[in-house]
C-alpha positions in Angstrom: 21.9 -22.3 -38.5 18.7 -24.1 -37.6 15.5 -23.5 -39.4 13.4 -20.5 -38.6 10.4 -19.8 -36.4 6.7 -20.4 -37.0 4.6 -17.3 -37.8 0.9 -17.3 -38.7 -0.6 -14.3 -40.4 -4.4 -14.0 -40.8 -5.7 -11.0 -42.8 -9.2 -10.0 -43.5 -10.2 -10.2 -47.2 -9.0 -9.3 -49.7 -5.5 -9.8 -48.2 -4.2 -13.2 -47.0 -0.9 -14.3 -45.5 -0.1 -18.0 -45.5 1.2 -20.1 -42.7 5.0 -20.3 -42.6 6.3 -23.5 -41.2 9.5 -23.3 -39.3 10.6 -25.3 -36.3 12.5 -23.5 -33.5 9.8 -21.5 -31.8 6.1 -21.5 -32.4 4.6 -18.0 -32.6 1.5 -16.5 -34.1 0.2 -13.1 -35.1 -3.0 -11.8 -36.6 -2.4 -9.0 -39.2 -5.6 -7.1 -39.8 -6.6 -4.3 -42.1 -9.8 -2.3 -41.6 -12.2 -2.0 -44.5 -14.5 0.2 -42.4 -12.1 3.1 -41.5 -9.8 4.2 -44.3 -6.4 5.5 -43.2 -5.9 9.2 -42.9 -2.9 9.0 -45.2 -1.7 6.4 -47.6 0.9 4.2 -46.0 2.1 0.9 -47.3 1.7 -1.9 -44.9 3.2 -4.0 -43.4 6.1 -2.0 -42.0 9.3 -4.0 -42.0 11.5 -4.0 -38.9 15.0 -5.5 -39.3 17.5 -6.5 -36.7 20.9 -5.6 -38.1 23.7 -7.8 -36.7 23.8 -11.3 -38.2 20.5 -10.4 -40.0 21.8 -7.8 -42.4 25.4 -7.3 -41.4 28.1 -9.7 -40.4 28.8 -9.4 -36.7 32.6 -9.0 -36.2 32.3 -9.8 -32.4 31.8 -13.4 -33.1 34.1 -13.7 -36.1 37.0 -11.3 -35.5 37.2 -9.9 -32.0 38.4 -13.1 -30.3 41.4 -13.1 -32.6 42.0 -9.4 -31.9 42.3 -10.2 -28.2 44.2 -13.4 -28.9 41.7 -15.4 -26.9 39.3 -18.2 -27.7 35.7 -17.1 -27.7 35.1 -19.2 -24.5 37.9 -17.4 -22.6 36.9 -14.0 -23.9 33.3 -14.5 -22.7 34.6 -15.6 -19.3 36.9 -12.7 -18.7 34.9 -9.8 -20.1 32.6 -7.9 -17.8 29.0 -9.3 -18.1 27.3 -5.9 -18.2 29.8 -3.5 -19.9 28.8 -4.2 -23.5 25.1 -4.3 -22.5 25.4 -0.9 -20.9 27.2 0.4 -23.9 24.4 -0.9 -26.2 21.9 0.9 -24.0 23.9 4.1 -24.2 24.4 4.1 -20.4 28.2 4.4 -20.8 30.5 5.9 -23.5 33.3 4.1 -25.2 35.9 5.4 -22.8 34.1 3.8 -19.9 33.6 0.7 -22.0 37.4 0.5 -22.3 37.8 0.8 -18.5 35.1 -1.8 -17.8 35.3 -4.3 -20.7 37.4 -6.8 -18.8 36.6 -7.9 -15.3 40.2 -7.5 -14.2 40.3 -4.0 -15.7 43.2 -4.8 -18.1 44.0 -2.2 -20.7 43.5 -2.8 -24.4 43.7 -0.8 -27.7 40.2 0.7 -28.0 41.0 2.2 -31.4 42.4 -1.1 -32.6 39.1 -2.8 -31.5 37.1 -0.3 -33.3 39.1 -0.8 -36.5 38.7 -4.6 -36.1 35.0 -4.1 -35.9 34.9 -1.6 -38.8 36.9 -4.0 -41.0 34.6 -6.9 -40.2 31.3 -5.2 -41.2 29.9 -6.5 -44.4 26.5 -7.3 -45.9 25.5 -10.9 -45.4 25.1 -12.7 -48.7 22.1 -11.5 -50.6 20.9 -9.0 -48.0 21.9 -5.8 -49.8 20.0 -7.0 -52.9 17.0 -8.0 -50.8 16.9 -4.5 -49.2 17.2 -2.9 -52.6 14.2 -4.9 -53.9 12.1 -4.1 -50.8 12.9 -0.4 -51.3 12.0 -0.6 -54.9 8.6 -1.9 -53.8 8.2 1.1 -51.5 8.1 -0.7 -48.2 8.8 1.3 -45.1 11.8 -0.3 -43.5 13.4 0.5 -40.1 16.3 -0.9 -38.2 15.3 -2.3 -34.8 18.6 -3.3 -33.3 20.6 -3.8 -30.2 23.8 -1.8 -30.9 25.9 1.0 -29.4 26.8 4.3 -31.0 29.2 2.3 -33.2 26.2 1.7 -35.5 27.5 4.9 -37.1 30.6 3.0 -38.2 28.3 0.5 -39.9 26.5 3.3 -41.7 29.7 5.0 -42.7 31.0 1.8 -44.3 27.8 0.1 -45.7 25.3 3.0 -46.1 22.3 1.1 -44.8 20.4 4.3 -44.8 20.0 4.0 -48.5 17.5 1.2 -47.7 16.2 1.7 -44.2 16.1 4.3 -41.4 18.2 3.8 -38.3 15.1 4.6 -36.2 15.2 2.1 -33.3 18.7 1.6 -31.9 19.1 0.4 -28.3 21.8 3.1 -27.6 19.3 5.8 -28.3 16.3 4.1 -26.6 18.0 3.0 -23.4 16.4 -0.4 -23.9 17.4 -3.7 -25.6 15.5 -6.5 -27.2 13.7 -8.6 -26.0 12.4 -6.0 -23.5 8.7 -5.7 -24.4 8.7 -2.0 -23.6 11.2 -1.5 -26.4 8.8 -3.2 -28.9 5.8 -1.2 -27.6 7.8 2.1 -28.0 8.6 1.1 -31.6 4.9 0.7 -32.3 4.0 3.9 -30.5 6.6 5.9 -32.5 5.4 4.5 -35.8 1.7 5.2 -34.9 0.5 1.8 -36.1 -0.9 -1.3 -34.5 1.6 -4.1 -33.7 0.0 -6.3 -36.3 0.9 -3.8 -39.0 4.6 -4.7 -38.5 6.8 -7.6 -39.5 9.9 -8.1 -37.4 12.9 -10.0 -38.8 15.7 -11.2 -36.4 18.2 -14.1 -36.2 17.4 -14.7 -32.5 14.3 -16.7 -31.6 13.8 -14.9 -28.2 13.6 -11.6 -30.0 11.2 -12.9 -32.6 9.0 -14.5 -29.9 8.7 -11.2 -28.0 7.6 -9.4 -31.2 4.9 -11.9 -31.7 3.9 -11.9 -28.1 3.0 -8.2 -28.4 1.2 -8.7 -31.6 3.7 -8.2 -34.4 4.4 -10.6 -37.2 7.8 -12.3 -36.6 10.3 -14.1 -38.9 13.4 -15.9 -37.7 16.2 -15.0 -40.1 18.3 -17.9 -41.4 19.7 -16.5 -44.7 18.6 -14.3 -47.5 17.2 -17.1 -49.7 15.0 -18.4 -46.8 13.8 -14.9 -46.0 12.8 -14.3 -49.6 10.7 -17.5 -49.4 9.2 -16.5 -46.1 8.3 -13.0 -47.3 6.8 -14.5 -50.5 4.6 -16.7 -48.3 3.3 -13.5 -46.7 2.5 -11.9 -50.1 5.7 -9.9 -50.4 7.2 -11.2 -53.6 10.8 -10.3 -54.4 11.5 -12.6 -57.3 
């Protein structure tokens, strides 16, 4: 995967986040802390918002599902309905309706078999479970901020992500998907913080850019080792 995005973090003294140089999308964010008005309650900042699929967890759709349907990925993308999975991710349809609409031609398929294919394919990306463990040990507040249907519960059942983060912001519960700016603003409103109090990590540049556009810090995920370096450049040392 190509190198990550550019993110600039400027904090008022005594905190300072360094420039991270990446080369896909240029974005910037000012993270500020107020020395004049102390917080009403102690809360460790920044809050970390993680995409899940292909950021923390291997996405079976790209690796396993074409083989399940016995189709090349190109053919699968051409014959599946363009909106069915998106509507499923937004929670607009249930899995039975997904099965009816998944293919443009309405062909039947084994829904339970597809779910088992997905379930079997879920695994932590290399180094990510340890990275989350270390962030938790440092008492960072961590939330999932993900586009995914109700099947996120299958990920939780298998991998127990809730040991490290809260499944707070899932598209199937919000009725919105990244990179809709309203979804990002709802996240900030729910957390009760300023956008600049959050760092968002995602493998998709468009999602990272939207986060930075509304004032969050943004990091493009490449792999665990690169993320550790990027976080270290922001003063979050995991080594």
